C-alpha positions in Angstrom: 4.5 13.4 50.9 2.8 10.0 51.6 5.0 6.9 50.9 2.5 5.6 48.2 2.8 8.9 46.3 6.6 8.6 46.4 6.4 5.0 45.1 4.0 6.0 42.3 6.4 8.8 41.3 9.4 6.5 41.3 7.6 4.0 39.2 6.4 6.8 36.9 10.0 8.0 36.5 11.1 4.5 35.5 8.6 4.6 32.6 10.2 7.6 30.9 10.7 6.6 27.3 14.3 7.9 27.1 15.2 6.3 30.4 13.7 3.0 29.4 15.6 3.0 26.1 18.8 4.1 27.8 18.6 1.3 30.3 17.7 -1.3 27.6 20.8 -0.2 25.7 23.0 -0.2 28.8 23.8 3.5 28.3 24.8 5.9 31.1 23.3 9.3 31.4 26.7 10.7 30.4 26.8 8.6 27.2 23.2 9.5 26.3 23.9 13.2 26.9 27.0 13.0 24.7 25.0 11.4 21.9 22.3 14.1 22.2 24.8 16.9 22.6 23.2 18.1 25.8 24.3 18.2 29.4 23.9 15.3 31.8 21.7 17.6 33.9 19.2 18.2 31.1 18.9 14.4 30.5 18.2 13.9 34.2 15.6 16.7 34.2 13.9 15.2 31.1 13.9 11.7 32.7 12.5 13.1 35.9 9.7 15.0 34.2 11.0 18.4 35.4 11.5 19.6 31.8 10.1 18.6 28.5 12.5 18.5 25.6 12.2 21.3 23.1 11.1 20.3 19.6 14.7 20.4 18.4 15.8 18.2 21.2 12.8 15.9 20.8 14.0 15.4 17.2 17.4 14.5 18.4 15.9 12.0 20.8 13.7 10.5 18.1 16.7 10.1 15.8 18.4 8.2 18.6 15.5 6.3 20.2 13.0 5.9 17.4 10.1 7.9 15.8 7.5 6.9 18.4 9.3 8.5 21.3 7.4 11.8 21.1 4.0 10.0 21.3 5.2 7.8 24.1 6.6 10.9 25.9 3.2 12.6 25.7 1.5 9.6 27.1 4.1 9.3 29.9 3.6 13.0 30.9 -0.2 12.5 31.0 0.2 9.5 33.3 2.1 11.6 35.9 0.9 10.7 39.4 
């Protein structure tokens, strides 16, 4: 994979709405997973764009992060390099 594509993907991962919120709050993946009652692995998969949260989990994320997170998540997914 070309270096520029890797850099684009790394930048894209940093823009994940949950990850941005988590970093702003100074929360670890472990603390976030605990708050959402999911595993750390699933939070990592969400933040890396490997999996999309189920509607039930998106509701949990919205309750934690804010109501615009689902819209922001959809925009983030569409911007995937």
